[in-house]
N, C-alpha and C positions, 0 to 999 in steps of 0.2 A: 559542316558536314561536306563529303566529297562525293560527287556523282560521276562515275565513269559512263561514258555515253558515246554514241555514234550518230551522225546526222540522218542516216537512212534507217535506222532501227524503229519499228513501230512500237516495240515494248518500251524503248527509251522515251519516245514521244509521250507514251501514256504517263510515265513517271514525271516527266517534265511539265505535263499539264497539271498533274496533281500538286506539284510544287507551286505553280502559279495559282491555282484555284484556292489553296490553303494559305497564300500569301507568305511563303517560306523563302522566296528567291534570294533574299538577303543572307540567308543562312546556309545556302548550298553552293559549293564551288565546283562548276562543271569541268571534267577532265576528259577530254576528247581522245578516243583511242581508235586504233585501226585493228579491228578483230581479226583480220586476215593477215597482219603483218607483225609489227612491233607492238607487244602488249605493255611494254614499260613495266609499271609496278602492279598492273591489274592481277597477275598471276599470284602475287603475294597475299592480295586480298580476296580473290575469288579463284580457287584452284581449277574451277571448270574453265577459266578463261572467257566467260561470257559477260555480256552487258544486257541490261544495266546492272551496276553494282554500286550500292550506296554505303559509305563508310561514316559512321556517326562520330561525333566529336570525341567520344570515349573510346573509339577504335572498334566498335562493333561493325563488322561487315555484313551486309545483307545482300543477297542476290536472288533474282527472279522478281519481275515486277509485281507479282501477286503477293510478295512478301513486303516489298519496298512500299507500295502504294498504302496498305493499311498502316504501316509504321509511320508514314508521313501524315496520314489522315488523323492519327492519334496524338501527333507531336503536340506538346504543350504550347508551343508558340504559334500553332496553326489557327487560322480564323475561318469563320463561315460555318455552314451547316455540315455535318459528318456526310462523307461520301459512302461510307459503310454504315447502314442503319444499325442500331442496336437490337431492334425487334427481331426475334427469331425468324419468322416467316419472311419478313421483308429483307432481312440480311441475306438469306439464302437465295432469294430471287436475284437480288443484286449481284451476288457472287456467281450465280448460274450464268447471268448475261456476261459478266466479265470472262468467265471461262469460255463461252461461245465465241466472244470476240478474240480471245487469245488463240483459240483453236483455228480461227480463220487466219490469223497471223502465222501460225505454225504451218499451215498448208501453203500459204503464200510464200513465206521464206523458203520452204522446201523446194518449191518450184524454182525460185531463183537460184538456189544452190545446184539444183539439178541441171539447169540451163547452162551453168558454168563449167560442167564437167566436159571432158573430151567427148565427142559424138559417140564413140563406141562404148563408152561407160554409161550413157544416159539410160533412163528406164521410161520408155513412153507409158508403160503400164502404171507406174507410179504417179506420173503426172496426171494421167487419166482419172486415177482414183482420187487424187486431190482435188481435182477440177470438179468431179462429181460431189465430193464432200462439200465443196464450196457452194455449189448450187443449192444443196439441202440446207446449209447454214444460212445463206441469204434469205431462203424461203421462211426459215424460223425466226429471223430477226425481229420483224415487225411484231408478231405475237409476243415475243419476250420483252420487247420495249413497252408494249402496252400493259404488260403485267408488272412493270416496275413501279415503285412508289413514287408519288409526286415529288417534283423538284428535280434536282440534277445529282445524280449518283455515279459511282464508279462504273455501273453498268452503261449508263448513257456515254460517259467519256470514252470508255474502252470500245464500245460499238462504233463511236464516230472515228476514233483513231484507226480501227481496223479497215473500215470503208475507204478512209483516206489513203491508207497504204496500198489498198487494191487499185485505186486510181493512179497511183505513182508507179507501182510495179507490173500491174496486169490489167491495163485498160481493156485489152482484148476480151477479157472475161465478161465485161458489160454487165455488171451486177444490177444496174438500174433498169434493164430491159424487163418488162412485165412486173416491175415493183415500184409504181409511182409513189406509193405512200411512203416507202423506205427512202426513196429519193428525195421527197419533200422534207421528211424528218432530218435527213442528213444535211440538207442546206440550211435548215433552221438551226441545227446544233453547231454547224460550221462557223457561225458568226460569234459564238461565245469566246470571250477573251482568251481563256486558257488554251484554246484551240487555234485561234487565229495567230497567236503569238508563238506557237510551237510547230507551225508548218515549216519544215526544214527548207532551206534555200534551195537545196538540190531538187526537191519536190517541185517548187515553183518553177525552176528552170525547165524541168521536164514538161510542165503544163505549158509553158510559153513556147516549147518546141512543137506543141500540138501532138 
């Protein structure tokens, strides 16, 4: 399999963490791309020109992390417990938590893109709207986490990746303030191998710069 990825993408990190969690790393060849520059062959596999994009050994191109992750979770060579439970209620709870985490990433990435626009093209109103939505999402995270089934699911994984991305791109948002339980949970989850091994070097460099 071939995985198009970028080191700063939170969606890519989620997929790479699933690869490690399911012990599929030997079957996946990473192909780093610059989504703002030369796409190489990415456009041929994903007409949207977005990452992550996974191409299976038989040529099936899958895009959007919420399609790729369940594909990897169900891969016949994968190991470990399912990240997506088969039980109806539990499965919907897990997928809801993943959607909340991806929504946080959507707001966070939107704020990054907005900040790169020329000053006269930026929308403070849109940034304020995203910031307000993020606050509501952070408040909802702990109840959603507590409703997840026991063990480690894609809901846990996606939430941890989203909070890590916030630390990287938007530390000024200070999601930990007033949320000590969520902060403790994040620290506990961050020690899991699939997460420690997928923290991009550029994120670490940012942390070192304070």
